[in-house]
C-alpha positions as CSV (number, residue, x, y, z in Angstrom):
1,M,-116.8,-26.7,1.0
2,K,-118.3,-26.2,-2.4
3,N,-115.7,-23.6,-3.3
4,N,-112.9,-26.1,-2.9
5,V,-114.2,-28.7,-5.3
6,P,-114.2,-28.7,-9.1
7,H,-117.2,-27.1,-10.9
8,L,-118.7,-27.3,-14.3
9,A,-119.9,-24.0,-15.9
10,I,-122.1,-23.5,-18.9
11,T,-122.8,-20.3,-20.7
12,D,-125.4,-20.1,-23.5
13,A,-126.3,-17.2,-25.8
14,D,-129.9,-16.0,-25.3
15,A,-132.4,-15.7,-28.1
16,I,-129.9,-16.1,-30.9
17,H,-132.6,-15.9,-33.7
18,E,-134.0,-12.7,-32.2
19,Y,-130.5,-11.1,-32.2
20,V,-129.4,-12.3,-35.7
21,F,-132.7,-11.9,-37.6
22,S,-134.2,-8.7,-36.1
23,P,-132.6,-6.6,-38.9
24,H,-133.9,-7.4,-42.4
25,E,-130.8,-6.6,-44.5
26,L,-128.6,-9.6,-45.4
27,R,-125.4,-7.8,-44.5
28,L,-126.7,-7.2,-40.9
29,V,-127.9,-10.7,-40.6
30,R,-124.5,-12.0,-41.8
31,G,-122.8,-9.6,-39.4
32,G,-124.9,-10.8,-36.4
33,S,-124.2,-14.4,-37.3
34,R,-120.5,-13.9,-37.6
35,L,-120.4,-12.0,-34.2
36,Q,-122.2,-14.9,-32.5
37,R,-119.7,-17.4,-34.0
38,Q,-116.7,-15.3,-33.0
39,L,-118.0,-14.7,-29.5
40,N,-118.6,-18.4,-29.0
41,D,-114.9,-19.1,-30.0
42,E,-113.6,-16.3,-27.8
43,A,-115.8,-17.4,-24.8
44,G,-114.4,-20.9,-25.2
45,A,-110.8,-19.6,-25.1
46,L,-111.6,-17.5,-22.0
47,A,-111.7,-20.7,-19.8
48,G,-108.0,-20.9,-19.7
49,R,-107.7,-17.4,-18.1
50,F,-109.5,-18.9,-15.0
51,D,-107.5,-22.2,-14.9
52,G,-110.4,-23.9,-16.7
53,E,-110.7,-26.5,-19.4
54,T,-113.1,-26.1,-22.3
55,I,-115.0,-29.3,-22.9
56,F,-117.2,-27.9,-25.8
57,A,-117.8,-24.6,-27.5
58,G,-120.3,-24.4,-30.3
59,G,-123.8,-23.1,-31.3
60,G,-123.6,-20.3,-28.7
61,T,-122.8,-22.7,-25.8
62,V,-119.6,-23.2,-23.8
63,L,-119.2,-26.0,-21.4
64,A,-116.0,-25.9,-19.2
65,E,-114.5,-27.3,-16.0
66,F,-112.9,-25.2,-13.3
67,P,-110.9,-26.0,-10.1
68,N,-113.5,-24.3,-7.9
69,K,-116.7,-22.3,-7.8
70,T,-115.0,-18.9,-7.6
71,Q,-113.3,-19.4,-10.9
72,A,-116.4,-20.9,-12.6
73,D,-118.5,-17.9,-11.5
74,A,-115.8,-15.4,-12.7
75,F,-115.7,-17.1,-16.1
76,C,-119.5,-16.7,-16.4
77,R,-119.3,-13.0,-15.6
78,E,-116.5,-12.5,-18.1
79,V,-118.4,-14.2,-20.9
80,A,-121.5,-12.0,-20.2
81,E,-119.3,-8.9,-20.3
82,L,-117.7,-10.0,-23.5
83,Y,-121.1,-10.3,-25.2
84,R,-122.1,-6.9,-23.9
85,K,-119.0,-5.2,-25.1
86,K,-118.9,-6.8,-28.6
87,T,-122.7,-6.6,-29.4
88,V,-124.4,-4.2,-27.1
89,A,-127.6,-6.2,-27.6
90,A,-126.8,-9.9,-27.2
91,T,-126.8,-11.6,-23.8
92,I,-126.1,-15.0,-22.2
93,S,-127.5,-17.2,-19.5
94,A,-125.1,-19.1,-17.3
95,A,-125.0,-21.8,-14.6
96,T,-122.5,-23.6,-12.5
97,I,-122.6,-26.8,-10.5
98,A,-120.2,-28.8,-8.2
99,Y,-118.4,-31.7,-9.9
100,P,-116.6,-33.6,-7.1
101,N,-117.0,-37.1,-8.6
102,R,-115.5,-37.5,-12.1
103,D,-117.4,-40.7,-12.6
104,E,-120.8,-38.9,-12.5
105,F,-120.3,-36.6,-15.5
106,A,-123.6,-37.5,-17.2
107,R,-125.7,-36.9,-14.1
108,V,-124.0,-33.7,-13.1
109,H,-124.1,-32.4,-16.7
110,A,-127.9,-33.1,-16.9
111,E,-128.5,-31.2,-13.7
112,L,-126.4,-28.3,-15.0
113,R,-128.5,-28.2,-18.2
114,N,-131.7,-28.2,-16.1
115,E,-130.4,-25.3,-14.0
116,L,-129.5,-23.4,-17.2
117,E,-132.9,-23.9,-18.7
118,R,-134.5,-22.7,-15.4
119,K,-132.5,-19.5,-15.6
120,K,-133.4,-19.0,-19.2
121,Q,-137.1,-19.4,-18.5
122,T,-137.0,-16.9,-15.6
123,R,-134.8,-14.2,-17.3
124,P,-136.5,-11.0,-18.3
125,G,-137.3,-10.7,-22.0
126,S,-135.0,-8.5,-24.1
127,G,-138.0,-6.5,-25.3
128,S,-137.6,-3.3,-27.2
129,D,-136.8,0.3,-26.3
130,G,-139.8,1.2,-28.4
131,G,-140.5,4.6,-29.8
132,S,-140.2,8.0,-28.2
133,P,-140.7,11.7,-29.2
134,F,-137.1,12.1,-28.0
135,W,-135.3,9.7,-30.3
136,V,-135.6,7.9,-33.7
137,S,-135.8,4.2,-33.7
138,C,-133.2,2.2,-35.6
139,E,-134.3,1.8,-39.3
140,A,-132.7,-1.7,-39.5
141,C,-134.0,-3.6,-36.4
142,G,-136.5,-1.2,-35.0
143,R,-135.7,-2.2,-31.5
144,R,-133.2,0.4,-30.2
145,P,-132.7,4.2,-30.6
146,A,-130.7,5.1,-33.7
147,S,-127.2,6.5,-32.8
148,G,-125.8,7.2,-36.3
149,L,-125.9,6.6,-40.0
150,A,-125.1,3.3,-41.8
151,P,-122.1,3.8,-44.1
152,T,-123.7,1.7,-46.9
153,D,-127.2,3.2,-47.3
154,K,-127.2,6.1,-44.8
155,K,-130.0,4.7,-42.8
156,R,-130.3,5.7,-39.2
157,I,-129.2,2.7,-37.2
158,C,-128.5,1.8,-33.5
159,E,-125.1,0.9,-32.0
160,A,-125.9,-2.8,-32.1
161,C,-126.6,-2.7,-35.9
162,R,-123.5,-0.6,-36.5
163,L,-121.5,-3.4,-34.9
164,R,-123.4,-6.0,-37.1
165,E,-122.6,-3.9,-40.1
166,E,-118.9,-3.8,-39.3
167,S,-118.8,-7.6,-39.1
168,G,-121.1,-8.3,-42.1
169,Q,-119.0,-7.0,-45.0
170,R,-119.3,-9.2,-48.1
171,E,-116.7,-11.8,-49.0
172,R,-115.9,-12.6,-52.6
173,G,-118.8,-14.3,-54.3
174,S,-121.3,-13.6,-51.5
175,A,-124.6,-11.9,-52.3
176,A,-125.3,-8.3,-51.6
177,D,-128.8,-8.9,-50.4
178,F,-131.6,-11.5,-50.4
179,Q,-132.9,-10.2,-53.7
180,E,-129.6,-11.1,-55.4
181,I,-130.0,-14.7,-54.2
182,G,-133.6,-14.7,-55.4
183,Q,-132.6,-13.5,-58.9
184,E,-130.9,-16.9,-59.4
185,A,-134.1,-18.7,-58.8
186,Q,-136.6,-20.4,-61.1
187,P,-139.2,-18.9,-60.9
188,E,-137.3,-15.7,-60.5
189,N,-137.1,-13.9,-57.2
190,Y,-138.2,-16.9,-55.1
191,L,-136.0,-17.6,-52.0
192,A,-135.8,-20.8,-49.9
193,I,-134.8,-20.8,-46.2
194,V,-133.9,-24.2,-44.9
195,Y,-133.7,-24.7,-41.1
196,I,-132.0,-27.9,-40.0
197,D,-131.7,-29.2,-36.5
198,V,-130.4,-32.4,-34.9
199,D,-133.2,-34.2,-33.1
200,R,-133.2,-34.6,-29.3
201,L,-129.4,-34.0,-29.1
202,G,-129.6,-33.7,-25.3
203,N,-131.1,-37.2,-25.0
204,F,-128.6,-38.6,-27.5
205,L,-125.6,-37.2,-25.6
206,Q,-127.0,-38.3,-22.3
207,R,-127.4,-41.8,-23.6
208,Y,-124.0,-42.2,-25.2
209,A,-121.7,-39.5,-23.7
210,T,-121.5,-40.9,-20.2
211,T,-117.9,-39.5,-19.6
212,K,-116.3,-36.2,-20.2
213,P,-113.9,-37.4,-22.9
214,V,-116.7,-39.1,-24.9
215,Y,-118.9,-36.0,-24.5
216,R,-116.1,-33.8,-25.9
217,T,-115.6,-36.2,-28.8
218,L,-119.2,-36.7,-29.7
219,S,-120.1,-33.0,-29.4
220,E,-117.3,-32.0,-31.7
221,K,-118.2,-34.7,-34.3
222,I,-121.8,-33.6,-34.4
223,K,-120.8,-29.9,-34.8
224,N,-118.4,-30.8,-37.6
225,A,-120.9,-33.1,-39.3
226,V,-123.5,-30.3,-39.4
227,R,-121.0,-27.7,-40.7
228,Q,-119.4,-30.0,-43.3
229,S,-122.7,-31.3,-44.5
230,V,-123.9,-27.8,-45.0
231,E,-120.8,-26.9,-47.0
232,R,-121.1,-30.0,-49.2
233,G,-124.9,-29.6,-49.4
234,F,-124.5,-26.4,-51.3
235,G,-122.8,-28.2,-54.2
236,G,-122.9,-26.0,-57.2
237,V,-125.5,-23.5,-55.9
238,P,-124.4,-20.2,-57.5
239,K,-125.6,-17.8,-54.8
240,R,-126.2,-19.0,-51.2
241,E,-125.7,-17.8,-47.6
242,E,-125.0,-19.5,-44.3
243,L,-127.3,-17.4,-42.1
244,L,-126.5,-19.4,-39.0
245,V,-124.6,-22.6,-38.4
246,G,-124.1,-23.7,-34.8
247,G,-123.3,-26.8,-32.9
248,D,-126.3,-28.8,-33.9
249,D,-128.4,-26.6,-36.3
250,A,-128.1,-24.5,-39.4
251,I,-130.2,-22.0,-41.3
252,V,-129.3,-21.3,-44.9
253,A,-130.7,-19.3,-47.8
254,V,-130.6,-20.6,-51.4
255,P,-132.5,-19.9,-54.7
256,A,-135.8,-21.7,-54.4
257,Q,-135.1,-24.5,-57.0
258,Y,-131.9,-25.5,-55.2
259,A,-133.4,-26.2,-51.8
260,I,-134.4,-29.8,-52.4
261,G,-131.0,-30.7,-53.8
262,F,-129.4,-29.0,-50.8
263,L,-131.4,-31.1,-48.4
264,R,-130.7,-34.3,-50.3
265,R,-126.9,-33.7,-50.3
266,F,-126.9,-32.6,-46.7
267,A,-128.7,-35.8,-45.7
268,K,-126.2,-37.9,-47.7
269,H,-123.2,-36.4,-46.1
270,F,-124.6,-36.2,-42.6
271,R,-125.6,-39.9,-42.7
272,A,-122.1,-40.8,-43.8
273,A,-120.4,-38.9,-41.0
274,D,-118.5,-40.6,-38.2
275,F,-120.3,-40.5,-34.9
276,S,-118.2,-43.1,-33.0
277,P,-118.0,-44.1,-30.2
278,A,-121.9,-43.9,-30.4
279,P,-123.3,-47.0,-32.0
280,A,-125.9,-45.0,-33.9
281,R,-126.2,-41.6,-35.4
282,P,-128.7,-38.9,-34.4
283,T,-131.5,-38.0,-36.8
284,F,-132.3,-34.5,-38.0
285,S,-135.4,-32.6,-39.0
286,A,-135.8,-29.7,-41.5
287,G,-138.2,-26.9,-42.0
288,L,-138.3,-25.5,-45.6
289,V,-139.9,-22.2,-46.5
290,I,-140.1,-20.9,-50.1
291,A,-141.4,-17.3,-50.6
292,H,-140.6,-14.1,-52.6
293,S,-137.2,-12.8,-51.7
294,H,-138.8,-9.5,-50.4
295,Y,-140.6,-11.5,-47.7
296,P,-139.3,-10.4,-44.3
297,I,-136.4,-12.6,-43.1
298,A,-137.7,-12.8,-39.6
299,E,-141.0,-14.2,-40.9
300,F,-139.1,-16.7,-43.0
301,V,-137.3,-18.0,-39.9
302,R,-140.5,-17.9,-37.8
303,I,-142.4,-20.1,-40.3
304,A,-139.3,-22.4,-40.7
305,D,-139.2,-22.9,-37.0
306,D,-142.9,-23.8,-37.0
307,L,-142.3,-26.3,-39.8
308,L,-139.2,-27.7,-38.0
309,K,-141.3,-28.5,-34.9
310,S,-143.8,-30.2,-37.1
311,A,-141.1,-32.4,-38.8
312,K,-139.8,-33.4,-35.3
313,R,-143.1,-35.1,-34.6
314,L,-141.8,-38.0,-36.8
315,K,-139.7,-39.9,-34.4
316,D,-136.5,-41.8,-35.2
317,A,-136.2,-40.7,-38.8
318,D,-134.8,-37.7,-40.8
319,A,-137.9,-35.6,-41.6
320,V,-139.0,-32.5,-43.4
321,D,-142.0,-30.2,-43.5
322,F,-142.4,-27.4,-46.1
323,E,-144.5,-24.4,-47.0
324,I,-144.8,-22.4,-50.2
325,V,-145.8,-18.9,-49.0
326,T,-147.7,-16.9,-51.6
327,T,-149.4,-14.4,-49.3
328,S,-148.7,-12.9,-45.9
329,M,-149.2,-15.5,-43.2
330,T,-149.9,-15.0,-39.5
331,G,-150.0,-17.5,-36.6
332,H,-148.8,-21.1,-36.9
333,V,-148.9,-22.4,-40.5
334,V,-149.2,-26.0,-39.4
335,K,-152.3,-25.4,-37.4
336,Q,-153.9,-23.7,-40.3
337,R,-153.9,-27.0,-42.3
338,E,-156.3,-28.7,-39.9
339,T,-159.8,-29.4,-41.4
340,A,-163.1,-30.0,-39.6
341,D,-163.9,-33.2,-41.5
342,G,-160.7,-35.0,-40.5
343,R,-159.1,-35.0,-43.9
344,E,-155.6,-33.8,-44.4
345,R,-155.0,-32.2,-47.8
346,T,-151.3,-32.8,-47.4
347,G,-148.8,-35.6,-46.8
348,R,-146.7,-33.3,-44.6
349,P,-144.6,-33.8,-42.6
350,Y,-142.6,-36.2,-44.7
351,V,-139.8,-38.6,-43.9
352,L,-136.9,-37.3,-45.9
353,G,-135.7,-40.5,-47.5
354,D,-136.8,-44.1,-47.4
355,V,-139.7,-44.8,-45.0
356,P,-138.6,-47.3,-42.3
357,Q,-141.1,-49.9,-41.3
358,P,-143.2,-49.6,-39.4
359,R,-143.5,-45.8,-39.7
360,E,-146.7,-44.0,-38.7
361,H,-147.6,-40.3,-38.3
362,E,-148.6,-39.5,-34.7
363,K,-152.2,-39.1,-35.9
364,G,-152.2,-42.7,-37.3
365,R,-151.7,-42.4,-41.0
366,D,-148.7,-43.7,-43.0
367,V,-145.9,-41.3,-43.6
368,E,-144.8,-40.5,-47.1
369,S,-141.2,-40.1,-48.4
370,F,-140.4,-36.6,-49.4
371,L,-137.6,-37.5,-51.8
372,E,-139.8,-40.2,-53.4
373,L,-142.5,-37.6,-54.0
374,V,-139.9,-35.2,-55.5
375,A,-138.6,-38.0,-57.8
376,A,-142.2,-38.7,-58.9
377,V,-142.8,-35.0,-59.7
378,R,-139.6,-34.9,-61.7
379,G,-140.7,-38.0,-63.6
380,L,-144.0,-36.3,-64.3
381,K,-142.3,-33.2,-65.7
382,Q,-140.0,-35.4,-67.8
383,S,-143.0,-37.3,-69.2
384,G,-144.4,-34.0,-70.6
385,A,-147.5,-34.0,-68.3
386,P,-149.7,-31.0,-69.3
387,L,-149.5,-28.3,-66.7
388,S,-153.2,-27.7,-66.8
389,Q,-153.9,-31.3,-65.8
390,V,-151.4,-31.2,-63.0
391,K,-152.7,-28.0,-61.6
392,A,-156.2,-29.5,-61.6
393,L,-155.1,-31.8,-58.9
394,Y,-155.0,-28.9,-56.4
395,Q,-158.6,-28.0,-57.0
396,I,-159.7,-31.6,-57.0
397,A,-158.1,-32.1,-53.5
398,Y,-160.3,-29.3,-52.1
399,K,-163.6,-30.9,-53.1
400,G,-165.7,-33.4,-51.2
401,V,-164.4,-37.0,-50.9
402,M,-166.7,-38.7,-53.5
403,Q,-166.5,-35.8,-55.9
404,S,-162.7,-35.5,-55.7
405,E,-162.2,-39.3,-56.1
406,L,-164.5,-39.2,-59.2
407,E,-162.6,-36.3,-60.8
408,Y,-159.2,-37.9,-60.0
409,L,-160.2,-41.1,-61.7
410,D,-161.5,-39.1,-64.7
411,L,-158.2,-37.3,-64.9
412,L,-156.3,-40.6,-64.9
413,S,-158.5,-41.8,-67.8
414,R,-157.7,-38.8,-69.9
415,V,-153.9,-38.5,-69.7
416,E,-151.3,-40.3,-71.7
417,P,-150.3,-43.8,-70.4
418,E,-146.8,-42.6,-69.3
419,V,-148.3,-39.7,-67.4
420,R,-150.9,-42.0,-65.8
421,R,-148.1,-44.2,-64.6
422,K,-146.2,-41.3,-63.1
423,L,-149.4,-40.0,-61.4
424,L,-150.1,-43.3,-59.9
425,R,-146.6,-43.3,-58.4
426,A,-146.9,-39.7,-57.1
427,V,-150.5,-39.8,-55.8
428,G,-151.7,-43.4,-55.9
429,P,-154.6,-45.3,-57.4
430,R,-156.9,-43.3,-55.3
431,L,-156.7,-39.6,-54.4
432,W,-157.3,-40.2,-50.7
433,K,-155.3,-42.6,-48.7
434,Q,-157.0,-44.1,-45.7
435,Q,-155.4,-45.0,-42.4
436,D,-157.2,-45.5,-39.1
437,G,-160.3,-43.6,-40.1
438,R,-158.4,-40.6,-41.5
439,A,-157.8,-39.5,-45.0
440,F,-154.9,-37.6,-46.6
441,T,-153.6,-36.9,-50.0
442,T,-150.2,-35.8,-51.5
443,A,-151.9,-34.3,-54.6
444,A,-151.8,-30.7,-53.4
445,D,-148.2,-31.1,-52.3
446,L,-147.3,-32.3,-55.8
447,V,-148.8,-29.2,-57.3
448,E,-147.1,-26.8,-54.9
449,L,-143.7,-28.3,-55.4
450,W,-144.0,-28.4,-59.2
451,E,-142.4,-25.1,-60.1
452,F,-139.5,-25.6,-57.8
453,I,-138.3,-29.0,-59.0
454,D,-135.7,-29.1,-61.8
455,A,-136.6,-31.9,-64.3
456,S,-133.0,-32.3,-65.3
457,E,-131.6,-32.8,-61.8
458,T,-130.5,-36.2,-60.8
459,D,-130.8,-37.9,-57.4
460,D,-127.0,-38.5,-57.1
């Protein structure tokens, strides 16, 4: 009977981004993030109460083994109740599966993951309690009825946000709000949100973690590599915030000009991490959004998620896509870049570092290196390139093919020799690069990044 054989159980927090980022104040976002991390640790520790063994706990997910189905199901119910009691609003999905043959861990685990995904797809949405003439909606998240006043600003908040507030108190050196982080920026008040995620982790683990011990080892190493690379990536950033750091992803906030340095240091440490016994390391992708610090945090994260998906289109390489948001944006920012004439006025998404060969974008054009572009922009700034001439590149890129090429060549003829050399490195001898009948340019990207690159920074 199934109840008499060992079972694997998996629990996974639902809609973590929705829960953490529905409030717009930093202290509540911080509190929601801390609660999720604490709950994940507590859920992992619960397995022992039901004679279970935790295989992995991280990023909102707990995978554990139990002597039978009864204990596995009881564990899942207890984790769901734990989330309800500690957050009011956060929920989990769970699944169990018989595990009679210890030599089939990879197959059984894959089936368990599929069952979990099926349950997530069929679960009812969390929705919102909406408005009513009989109650006032929470002024922090707007999703539930207010039940009291926040002790910090006396706003009317719901019970879920009160629990977030209790957990989100500032630590020494942390920022009071997103605006305080933005005040450290150049230009002032611009905030960067960086969303990093390990690529196709499920496929990576299925390929290399064929036994339970190897799965436990690799999962922990990946979780630790992400967390340690985030910590080292901050370097000397004066004000920053870990908004969410899980088992294989991270979302951080930094003053705008520090975002590129953070990405470079993260990549350096992640690539140097130990992923044995796997013979290779997983790649990662990043979505980078820069906007005014008053821009809604939920929109920051939504756009970063869109950019992250775009970056993931570049296979087998660390990749990044970015957006500088100057006005309110709706819909998918990546789709809005498409043009009717087949030209792409951007080099995005970019491979983060060196471009492996061969390396092609899914649409057929060559892929540029983001860090090489950054280094070229820094070189242009150091060479004293006139800002008016640099900004002209943006307007040139939005003209017809022949006219833009003519104006670019004219610009190259008028600048100083050192500036010309740097422009040729950043953009090329021609404005438009051709590949398989398509044209793209990095000129507009250069202009957009200009204000957020520190000319004195090194690539170390």
